[in-house]
TIVO-2410 file (N, C-alpha, C; in nm, 3 decimals):
# residues 106
REC num residu      c1      c2      c3 atome chaine
REC   1      M   1.254   9.817  -3.553     N      A
REC   1      M   1.375   9.830  -3.473    CA      A
REC   1      M   1.382   9.712  -3.377     C      A
REC   2      A   1.479   9.627  -3.398     N      A
REC   2      A   1.497   9.510  -3.312    CA      A
REC   2      A   1.597   9.543  -3.202     C      A
REC   3      I   1.565   9.498  -3.083     N      A
REC   3      I   1.655   9.517  -2.969    CA      A
REC   3      I   1.705   9.381  -2.927     C      A
REC   4      D   1.835   9.364  -2.927     N      A
REC   4      D   1.895   9.237  -2.884    CA      A
REC   4      D   1.913   9.244  -2.733     C      A
REC   5      I   1.816   9.189  -2.660     N      A
REC   5      I   1.821   9.199  -2.515    CA      A
REC   5      I   1.928   9.110  -2.454     C      A
REC   6      D   1.981   9.016  -2.532     N      A
REC   6      D   2.087   8.930  -2.480    CA      A
REC   6      D   2.217   9.007  -2.456     C      A
REC   7      R   2.232   9.120  -2.519     N      A
REC   7      R   2.354   9.199  -2.505    CA      A
REC   7      R   2.342   9.312  -2.403     C      A
REC   8      L   2.224   9.328  -2.346     N      A
REC   8      L   2.204   9.436  -2.250    CA      A
REC   8      L   2.248   9.393  -2.111     C      A
REC   9      T   2.300   9.490  -2.037     N      A
REC   9      T   2.339   9.462  -1.898    CA      A
REC   9      T   2.214   9.464  -1.810     C      A
REC  10      E   2.229   9.421  -1.688     N      A
REC  10      E   2.114   9.419  -1.597    CA      A
REC  10      E   2.057   9.559  -1.575     C      A
REC  11      P   2.139   9.662  -1.549     N      A
REC  11      P   2.080   9.797  -1.534    CA      A
REC  11      P   2.009   9.844  -1.662     C      A
REC  12      E   2.062   9.810  -1.778     N      A
REC  12      E   1.997   9.847  -1.903    CA      A
REC  12      E   1.862   9.775  -1.919     C      A
REC  13      L   1.858   9.647  -1.879     N      A
REC  13      L   1.732   9.572  -1.885    CA      A
REC  13      L   1.629   9.631  -1.790     C      A
REC  14      V   1.672   9.671  -1.669     N      A
REC  14      V   1.580   9.732  -1.573    CA      A
REC  14      V   1.527   9.863  -1.628     C      A
REC  15      D   1.614   9.943  -1.688     N      A
REC  15      D   1.572  10.070  -1.748    CA      A
REC  15      D   1.473  10.046  -1.862     C      A
REC  16      L   1.502   9.949  -1.947     N      A
REC  16      L   1.413   9.916  -2.058    CA      A
REC  16      L   1.277   9.871  -2.005     C      A
REC  17      N   1.278   9.788  -1.902     N      A
REC  17      N   1.153   9.742  -1.841    CA      A
REC  17      N   1.072   9.860  -1.787     C      A
REC  18      N   1.138   9.951  -1.717     N      A
REC  18      N   1.067  10.068  -1.662    CA      A
REC  18      N   1.006  10.152  -1.772     C      A
REC  19      R   1.078  10.167  -1.882     N      A
REC  19      R   1.025  10.246  -1.994    CA      A
REC  19      R   0.905  10.176  -2.059     C      A
REC  20      I   0.912  10.045  -2.071     N      A
REC  20      I   0.801   9.970  -2.130    CA      A
REC  20      I   0.677   9.981  -2.043     C      A
REC  21      V   0.694   9.962  -1.913     N      A
REC  21      V   0.581   9.970  -1.821    CA      A
REC  21      V   0.520  10.110  -1.823     C      A
REC  22      A   0.603  10.214  -1.824     N      A
REC  22      A   0.553  10.351  -1.827    CA      A
REC  22      A   0.476  10.377  -1.957     C      A
REC  23      R   0.526  10.327  -2.067     N      A
REC  23      R   0.459  10.347  -2.196    CA      A
REC  23      R   0.325  10.274  -2.200     C      A
REC  24      L   0.320  10.151  -2.148     N      A
REC  24      L   0.194  10.076  -2.145    CA      A
REC  24      L   0.091  10.145  -2.057     C      A
REC  25      R   0.133  10.198  -1.943     N      A
REC  25      R   0.041  10.272  -1.856    CA      A
REC  25      R  -0.013  10.396  -1.926     C      A
REC  26      F   0.075  10.467  -1.995     N      A
REC  26      F   0.033  10.586  -2.068    CA      A
REC  26      F  -0.070  10.553  -2.175     C      A
REC  27      L  -0.047  10.446  -2.251     N      A
REC  27      L  -0.140  10.407  -2.356    CA      A
REC  27      L  -0.276  10.368  -2.296     C      A
REC  28      Q  -0.275  10.298  -2.183     N      A
REC  28      Q  -0.400  10.260  -2.118    CA      A
REC  28      Q  -0.475  10.382  -2.069     C      A
REC  29      Q  -0.403  10.479  -2.012     N      A
REC  29      Q  -0.467  10.602  -1.964    CA      A
REC  29      Q  -0.525  10.682  -2.080     C      A
REC  30      M  -0.458  10.682  -2.193     N      A
REC  30      M  -0.509  10.753  -2.311    CA      A
REC  30      M  -0.639  10.689  -2.360     C      A
REC  31      R  -0.645  10.556  -2.361     N      A
REC  31      R  -0.768  10.488  -2.402    CA      A
REC  31      R  -0.882  10.519  -2.304     C      A
REC  32      A  -0.852  10.515  -2.174     N      A
REC  32      A  -0.955  10.544  -2.074    CA      A
REC  32      A  -1.002  10.689  -2.087     C      A
REC  33      H  -0.910  10.782  -2.110     N      A
REC  33      H  -0.947  10.923  -2.125    CA      A
REC  33      H  -1.034  10.943  -2.248     C      A
REC  34      A  -0.999  10.877  -2.358     N      A
REC  34      A  -1.080  10.889  -2.480    CA      A
REC  34      A  -1.221  10.834  -2.456     C      A
REC  35      S  -1.232  10.726  -2.380     N      A
REC  35      S  -1.364  10.670  -2.348    CA      A
REC  35      S  -1.443  10.766  -2.259     C      A
REC  36      M  -1.375  10.832  -2.166     N      A
REC  36      M  -1.444  10.924  -2.074    CA      A
REC  36      M  -1.498  11.046  -2.148     C      A
REC  37      L  -1.431  11.086  -2.256     N      A
REC  37      L  -1.477  11.204  -2.329    CA      A
REC  37      L  -1.611  11.181  -2.398     C      A
REC  38      E  -1.654  11.055  -2.408     N      A
REC  38      E  -1.784  11.026  -2.467    CA      A
REC  38      E  -1.898  11.060  -2.370     C      A
REC  39      F  -1.864  11.084  -2.243     N      A
REC  39      F  -1.964  11.110  -2.140    CA      A
REC  39      F  -1.941  11.248  -2.080     C      A
REC  40      S  -2.049  11.307  -2.029     N      A
REC  40      S  -2.043  11.439  -1.967    CA      A
REC  40      S  -2.084  11.429  -1.821     C      A
REC  41      L  -2.033  11.521  -1.740     N      A
REC  41      L  -2.079  11.528  -1.602    CA      A
REC  41      L  -2.228  11.557  -1.601     C      A
REC  42      G  -2.301  11.490  -1.514     N      A
REC  42      G  -2.444  11.508  -1.505    CA      A
REC  42      G  -2.523  11.420  -1.600     C      A
REC  43      E  -2.455  11.346  -1.684     N      A
REC  43      E  -2.523  11.260  -1.781    CA      A
REC  43      E  -2.573  11.132  -1.712     C      A
REC  44      R  -2.693  11.090  -1.752     N      A
REC  44      R  -2.750  10.967  -1.696    CA      A
REC  44      R  -2.694  10.847  -1.771     C      A
REC  45      V  -2.651  10.746  -1.695     N      A
REC  45      V  -2.591  10.626  -1.753    CA      A
REC  45      V  -2.643  10.502  -1.682     C      A
REC  46      S  -2.616  10.387  -1.741     N      A
REC  46      S  -2.644  10.260  -1.678    CA      A
REC  46      S  -2.519  10.174  -1.686     C      A
REC  47      F  -2.508  10.079  -1.595     N      A
REC  47      F  -2.399   9.982  -1.595    CA      A
REC  47      F  -2.444   9.861  -1.514     C      A
REC  48      Q  -2.377   9.748  -1.535     N      A
REC  48      Q  -2.415   9.628  -1.462    CA      A
REC  48      Q  -2.291   9.564  -1.399     C      A
REC  49      P  -2.274   9.584  -1.268     N      A
REC  49      P  -2.163   9.519  -1.199    CA      A
REC  49      P  -2.188   9.369  -1.189     C      A
REC  50      D  -2.080   9.291  -1.178     N      A
REC  50      D  -2.093   9.147  -1.163    CA      A
REC  50      D  -2.179   9.115  -1.041     C      A
REC  51      G  -2.276   9.026  -1.060     N      A
REC  51      G  -2.360   8.982  -0.950    CA      A
REC  51      G  -2.466   9.081  -0.908     C      A
REC  52      H  -2.488   9.188  -0.985     N      A
REC  52      H  -2.588   9.290  -0.953    CA      A
REC  52      H  -2.679   9.310  -1.073     C      A
REC  53      P  -2.799   9.360  -1.048     N      A
REC  53      P  -2.883   9.398  -1.163    CA      A
REC  53      P  -2.828   9.526  -1.227     C      A
REC  54      V  -2.884   9.564  -1.338     N      A
REC  54      V  -2.844   9.688  -1.405    CA      A
REC  54      V  -2.872   9.804  -1.311     C      A
REC  55      L  -2.773   9.893  -1.295     N      A
REC  55      L  -2.788  10.011  -1.210    CA      A
REC  55      L  -2.794  10.135  -1.298     C      A
REC  56      F  -2.871  10.233  -1.254     N      A
REC  56      F  -2.885  10.359  -1.326    CA      A
REC  56      F  -2.835  10.471  -1.236     C      A
REC  57      G  -2.768  10.570  -1.294     N      A
REC  57      G  -2.718  10.680  -1.213    CA      A
REC  57      G  -2.673  10.796  -1.297     C      A
REC  58      V  -2.604  10.889  -1.230     N      A
REC  58      V  -2.558  11.013  -1.292    CA      A
REC  58      V  -2.407  11.024  -1.270     C      A
REC  59      I  -2.335  11.062  -1.374     N      A
REC  59      I  -2.190  11.083  -1.362    CA      A
REC  59      I  -2.166  11.211  -1.284     C      A
REC  60      T  -2.086  11.200  -1.176     N      A
REC  60      T  -2.061  11.317  -1.092    CA      A
REC  60      T  -1.916  11.361  -1.091     C      A
REC  61      K  -1.823  11.274  -1.135     N      A
REC  61      K  -1.683  11.309  -1.125    CA      A
REC  61      K  -1.600  11.228  -1.223     C      A
REC  62      Y  -1.501  11.293  -1.283     N      A
REC  62      Y  -1.400  11.224  -1.364    CA      A
REC  62      Y  -1.282  11.190  -1.273     C      A
REC  63      N  -1.233  11.068  -1.281     N      A
REC  63      N  -1.112  11.027  -1.213    CA      A
REC  63      N  -1.006  11.001  -1.319     C      A
REC  64      R  -0.890  10.953  -1.282     N      A
REC  64      R  -0.785  10.930  -1.383    CA      A
REC  64      R  -0.825  10.827  -1.486     C      A
REC  65      K  -0.876  10.712  -1.440     N      A
REC  65      K  -0.910  10.604  -1.532    CA      A
REC  65      K  -1.057  10.566  -1.527     C      A
REC  66      S  -1.134  10.635  -1.448     N      A
REC  66      S  -1.273  10.597  -1.427    CA      A
REC  66      S  -1.358  10.720  -1.401     C      A
REC  67      V  -1.486  10.697  -1.380     N      A
REC  67      V  -1.577  10.805  -1.342    CA      A
REC  67      V  -1.652  10.762  -1.218     C      A
REC  68      T  -1.698  10.859  -1.141     N      A
REC  68      T  -1.781  10.830  -1.025    CA      A
REC  68      T  -1.926  10.848  -1.064     C      A
REC  69      V  -2.006  10.748  -1.032     N      A
REC  69      V  -2.149  10.750  -1.064    CA      A
REC  69      V  -2.226  10.738  -0.933     C      A
REC  70      I  -2.325  10.824  -0.916     N      A
REC  70      I  -2.416  10.811  -0.802    CA      A
REC  70      I  -2.544  10.749  -0.857     C      A
REC  71      T  -2.581  10.634  -0.800     N      A
REC  71      T  -2.697  10.561  -0.849    CA      A
REC  71      T  -2.826  10.624  -0.796     C      A
REC  72      E  -2.936  10.574  -0.847     N      A
REC  72      E  -3.067  10.624  -0.804    CA      A
REC  72      E  -3.091  10.599  -0.656     C      A
REC  73      T  -3.023  10.498  -0.600     N      A
REC  73      T  -3.039  10.467  -0.457    CA      A
REC  73      T  -2.938  10.542  -0.370     C      A
REC  74      G  -2.854  10.626  -0.432     N      A
REC  74      G  -2.759  10.707  -0.356    CA      A
REC  74      G  -2.623  10.643  -0.337     C      A
REC  75      Q  -2.599  10.527  -0.395     N      A
REC  75      Q  -2.469  10.462  -0.384    CA      A
REC  75      Q  -2.368  10.530  -0.476     C      A
REC  76      H  -2.243  10.535  -0.432     N      A
REC  76      H  -2.134  10.588  -0.514    CA      A
REC  76      H  -2.057  10.470  -0.573     C      A
REC  77      W  -2.042  10.470  -0.703     N      A
REC  77      W  -1.967  10.365  -0.772    CA      A
REC  77      W  -1.857  10.429  -0.854     C      A
REC  78      T  -1.741  10.366  -0.855     N      A
REC  78      T  -1.632  10.406  -0.943    CA      A
REC  78      T  -1.631  10.306  -1.057     C      A
REC  79      V  -1.654  10.355  -1.179     N      A
REC  79      V  -1.677  10.268  -1.292    CA      A
REC  79      V  -1.585  10.307  -1.407     C      A
REC  80      A  -1.524  10.207  -1.470     N      A
REC  80      A  -1.447  10.233  -1.592    CA      A
REC  80      A  -1.544  10.272  -1.702     C      A
REC  81      P  -1.511  10.372  -1.784     N      A
REC  81      P  -1.605  10.423  -1.883    CA      A
REC  81      P  -1.650  10.320  -1.986     C      A
REC  82      N  -1.570  10.217  -2.011     N      A
REC  82      N  -1.611  10.118  -2.111    CA      A
REC  82      N  -1.726  10.029  -2.061     C      A
REC  83      F  -1.761  10.036  -1.932     N      A
REC  83      F  -1.874   9.960  -1.879    CA      A
REC  83      F  -2.002  10.043  -1.876     C      A
REC  84      L  -1.994  10.170  -1.908     N      A
REC  84      L  -2.110  10.259  -1.902    CA      A
REC  84      L  -2.188  10.257  -2.033     C      A
REC  85      R  -2.318  10.275  -2.021     N      A
REC  85      R  -2.406  10.289  -2.137    CA      A
REC  85      R  -2.487  10.416  -2.117     C      A
REC  86      K  -2.496  10.496  -2.223     N      A
REC  86      K  -2.577  10.617  -2.215    CA      A
REC  86      K  -2.724  10.580  -2.209     C      A
REC  87      I  -2.799  10.657  -2.132     N      A
REC  87      I  -2.944  10.638  -2.126    CA      A
REC  87      I  -3.007  10.744  -2.215     C      A
REC  88      K  -3.083  10.698  -2.312     N      A
REC  88      K  -3.151  10.792  -2.401    CA      A
REC  88      K  -3.265  10.856  -2.324     C      A
REC  89      P  -3.277  10.988  -2.331     N      A
REC  89      P  -3.386  11.054  -2.260    CA      A
REC  89      P  -3.521  11.012  -2.317     C      A
REC  90      V  -3.617  11.001  -2.229     N      A
REC  90      V  -3.752  10.967  -2.272    CA      A
REC  90      V  -3.810  11.086  -2.347     C      A
REC  91      R  -3.863  11.059  -2.464     N      A
REC  91      R  -3.921  11.169  -2.542    CA      A
REC  91      R  -4.046  11.219  -2.472     C      A
REC  92      E  -4.057  11.350  -2.464     N      A
REC  92      E  -4.176  11.409  -2.404    CA      A
REC  92      E  -4.289  11.401  -2.503     C      A
REC  93      A  -4.408  11.378  -2.455     N      A
REC  93      A  -4.525  11.368  -2.542    CA      A
REC  93      A  -4.547  11.502  -2.611     C      A
REC  94      S  -4.572  11.495  -2.740     N      A
REC  94      S  -4.598  11.620  -2.812    CA      A
REC  94      S  -4.745  11.656  -2.798     C      A
REC  95      S  -4.773  11.781  -2.815     N      A
REC  95      S  -4.910  11.827  -2.800    CA      A
REC  95      S  -4.987  11.820  -2.931     C      A
REC  96      E  -4.923  11.769  -3.037     N      A
REC  96      E  -4.991  11.761  -3.165    CA      A
REC  96      E  -5.106  11.661  -3.156     C      A
REC  97      G  -5.224  11.707  -3.187     N      A
REC  97      G  -5.339  11.618  -3.190    CA      A
REC  97      G  -5.392  11.582  -3.053     C      A
REC  98      G  -5.332  11.637  -2.947     N      A
REC  98      G  -5.378  11.605  -2.814    CA      A
REC  98      G  -5.411  11.731  -2.737     C      A
REC  99      Q  -5.445  11.713  -2.613     N      A
REC  99      Q  -5.483  11.826  -2.530    CA      A
REC  99      Q  -5.380  11.850  -2.420     C      A
REC 100      V  -5.256  11.810  -2.446     N      A
REC 100      V  -5.150  11.825  -2.347    CA      A
REC 100      V  -5.075  11.954  -2.378     C      A
REC 101      I  -5.054  12.035  -2.275     N      A
REC 101      I  -4.982  12.160  -2.289    CA      A
REC 101      I  -4.854  12.147  -2.210     C      A
REC 102      G  -4.740  12.167  -2.277     N      A
REC 102      G  -4.612  12.159  -2.209    CA      A
REC 102      G  -4.585  12.285  -2.129     C      A
REC 103      L  -4.552  12.270  -2.002     N      A
REC 103      L  -4.520  12.384  -1.917    CA      A
REC 103      L  -4.369  12.391  -1.899     C      A
REC 104      P  -4.314  12.511  -1.894     N      A
REC 104      P  -4.169  12.522  -1.874    CA      A
REC 104      P  -4.131  12.474  -1.735     C      A
REC 105      R  -4.015  12.411  -1.727     N      A
REC 105      R  -3.965  12.363  -1.598    CA      A
REC 105      R  -3.878  12.469  -1.534     C      A
REC 106      K  -3.875  12.469  -1.402     N      A
REC 106      K  -3.791  12.565  -1.329    CA      A
REC 106      K  -3.654  12.513  -1.312     C      A
***
């Protein structure tokens, strides 16, 4: 569908512009939401802000386009989900062949 913008009046162009901007914002929010669904509250993640070393933390809140992460040092960061990396949990040592007994955690 081709739109001949040369024939549109100024109010029609403004309306078309507003619709385009609203649609682009919606598409961006949908992509951000889809990325956020890959993560859960309480999940451990890492990210690297510009000029900082890699930071590790826990997701504490979903925002519209980002998530809030509290780092190991207690800092609050608002991070876009595409910058986050999941941290694989460290495997607990198995007791096979060893003398380690796993105790239940409280």
